[in-house]
N, C-alpha and C positions, 0 to 999 in steps of 0.2 A: 311531151310532158306539159308543155305550156298550154295545151288545149284541154287538159284534163277537166278543169272545173266546168266550163260551158258545155263541152261535148257530153260529159257525164250528166249534166243537168238536162240537156235535150233528150238524150237516150232514155233516161228514167221518166221524164215527163210524158213522152209519147207512149212508152210501154205501159205506164200506169193508166193513161187514158184508154188505151186499147184493152187493158185488163178490166177497167171499170165498165166498158161496154160489152165485155164478154168475148172478145176476139182472141185474146191470148190466155193461157192457163195459169200463168204465174204472176205474182204481184211485183216481182223484181226482174229486170232484164237479164241479169247474170248473177251467179253466186260469187264470182271473183273477177276482178278487173285489174290488170297490170298495165301501166303505161310505160312505153319504152322511151329512152332518152333521145335527145336530138343529136343528129350527126352534123357537126360544124364543118366549116371550111378549113383548109390547111392552116390558115392564119388564126384559127381558134375562134373566129367570129361566126355568127349565124349566117347560113348560106342565103344569098340574095343576089339578084341580077345587078343591083346597083353597086354591090361590093365586088362583083366580078369573080366570086369564088364558088359559083355553083358547079357541081360535078354532075354531068349527064350520065345516068346509068347505062343508057344505050351505047355510049362511047366505051365505057368500061367493058361491057359485055362483048362488043366487037373486037376489042384489043386483047382482053384476057380470058374471055369465056364466061358463060352464065354461072358455072360452078364456082369460079374464083370470086365473082361478085357476091354470090350468095354466102360463100364461106367467110369472106372478109367482113361482110356486114354483121355476121354473128361473132366474129373474132375481135372486132374493133374495140370492145370494152364491155363493162357491165351493162346488162340489158336496160336497167333503169337510169343509167347516168349518161350525160352528154359526152361525146367523144369527137375529137377533130379527125377529119379525113387525112389519110397518109398514103401518098403514092408509093412510098418505099415499102410500106407494110402490105399493100395489095400485091406488090411484086413478090413479097415473101410468101403470101398465100398461094400465088401461082406456082412458085417453086415447090411448095409442099405437095400440091396436086400433081406436079410433074414427077416428083419422087414416088408418089403412090403409083402412078401410071407405069413408071419404070421398074416397079417390083416384078412385073411380068418377065423381065429379062433375067431374073435370078430365081425363078420359080422352080421348085423341086417337088417331087412326090412326097406325100405324107398325109395321113388321115387323122392326125392328132397333134396338138400343140406340143412342141419339144420342151424338155425339162429346162433348158437354158432360157426359154422365153415364157415359161409357164406363169411365173409370178407377175411379170410385166403385163401379160395379156389379161390375167384375172383382175389385176388392179385397174386396168384400163376399162374393162367391161363394167366393173362396178362404178367407176368414176364417171364415165360417159353416160351411163343409164341414170345415175342419181342427178347429174348436172342437167340433163335434158328435162327431167321431171321438175327441177327447181329453177328452170329458165336461166341457167348459168352456162350458156352456149360457149362463151369465150374460154372458160376453163376446161370444158369438154374437148374443144378443139386443141387446146394446149396439151392435153393428155395424149391425144392421138399423135401430135407432133413428137412428143417424148417417146411414144411407142415405136414410131418409125425410126427413130435414132437407135433404139435397142435392136430393132430388126437389122439395121444397117451394120451394126457392130458384129452381128452373126454372119453377115455377108450373103444371106439368102433367106428365102421364105418358102414354107411348104404350102400345099394347096389348102389345108384346113386353116392355117394361120392367115392366108390371104382372104379366105372366105369370111372369117370372123372380123378381120380388119375392115373388109368391104361393108359388112353389115353396120359396124360402128360408124363408119364415115358416111354411109348412105343418107342419113337425114340432113347432112350439111352439104354434100356434093352428090346429088342423086344421079346426074347424067353420066359422069365418068365411072362411077361405081357400077352402074348397070352395064356399061360397056365392058368393063373388066370381068364382071360376073359372067356375062354371056360368052365373051371371047375365050376365057379360061375354063369354061364349063364347070363352074364351081357349085352348081346346084340346079334344081328344076325350077321352072317358072321364072318369075321376076324377083329381083333382090328385095324390092320394097315389101314383098309379102313373106319374106323369110322370117323365121322365129328369131327373136332376140337371144343372143347367146347367154348361157348361165355362167355364174362364177362361183368359186369355192371361197367362202369367207376366210377360211384358214390360210389361203394362199394370197390374201390381200394384206396380210400383216407384215410390216417391215421388220426384218431381222436386225438390220443395222440402221443407224441414223447419223446424219452429219451434224457435228457440233463445231463451235469455234474455240480455239485456245488463245487466250489473251494474256498479255503481260502489261500491267499498268493500264488496262483498258484498251490497249491497241492489239488488233488481231495479228497474230503471228502465224497461225496455221489453222487449217480446217481438217478435222479428223472424222473418219468413219468409225463409229464405235457400236458395240452391241446395244440394242434398244433398251435392254434391262440392266445395263452396267450400273454398278453402285458408285457412290461418290468417290470412294477410295480408288476404284478401278479407273474412273475418269481422270482423277488427279495423276495417277501413275502413267496413263497413256499420254496425257498432256506433257508431263515432265520428260517423257522419253522421246518426244519429238525433237528432231535436230534443231529446228528454228527456235523452238521454245528454250531448249537447253542453252543455245548460244546467247539468247536474250537475257537469261538469268544468271549466266556464268559470272562468278566473282561477286555476286550480289546476295543480299539476305532476303529470303522470302518471309515476310512478316504477316501476310494474310492470304488465305486461299478461299476463293469464292467459287462454289460449284452450283450451277443451275441445271438440274437433270434435263437431258434431252436438248439443251440449248448451248451452254458455254461453261468454260473453266477460265477463271481470271486469277492470275498470280500477281499480287501486289508486292513489288520489290523495291529495295533501296540500295 
């Protein structure tokens, strides 16, 4: 980001000169330009040899693999913001890739996504596709990490589910996904040329949502409630929670605050 001004000036200057002499067909070098943030050292300072906080990418690739390095660089934070390097976080990305690789050990037959994973997969397909288009790689990867947790809860994965998961992960970790795709014979050709999976919008809508129940502004419980619950229903659900009940027992509720889809706060004395 710190190079934006001068580099942008140089690239436009040369392009406009080439346009003026008829070498290139467009008056501007690009329709859109996005600058990525700087990766800082673990101490939060700019990487430099004098500070001794430079991370050599070759060392990371040798220790953790190219896919881990690639995945972590996209997971480290918002594309346009600076972010400090974290050795612990890169190990977390390595564990995620290992979890994906180990899905082969619990692979079962199946040519369709199962009902218990249908909503999770459709939401992930939509989320990852939209986030890639909007250069929000970190949240796309977070969605895949959440999806693999849903898969682990079911304790196995079928062939179609692994195929779809592999396609979603492929832009971030191309080497290991191609290996799994070929080893498990999930499709013809190479994975990078596979069609992006489609999703059903109606299966991407949450039926329930998590809200917090507070007493005098302090969180007492987190509740899963229907997404279309009325204020009266939210109050009833909050008051029926055991922790909330014990917090208001013997006290007078003189104000009830309900923020739909977010919280219920009971003010008591």
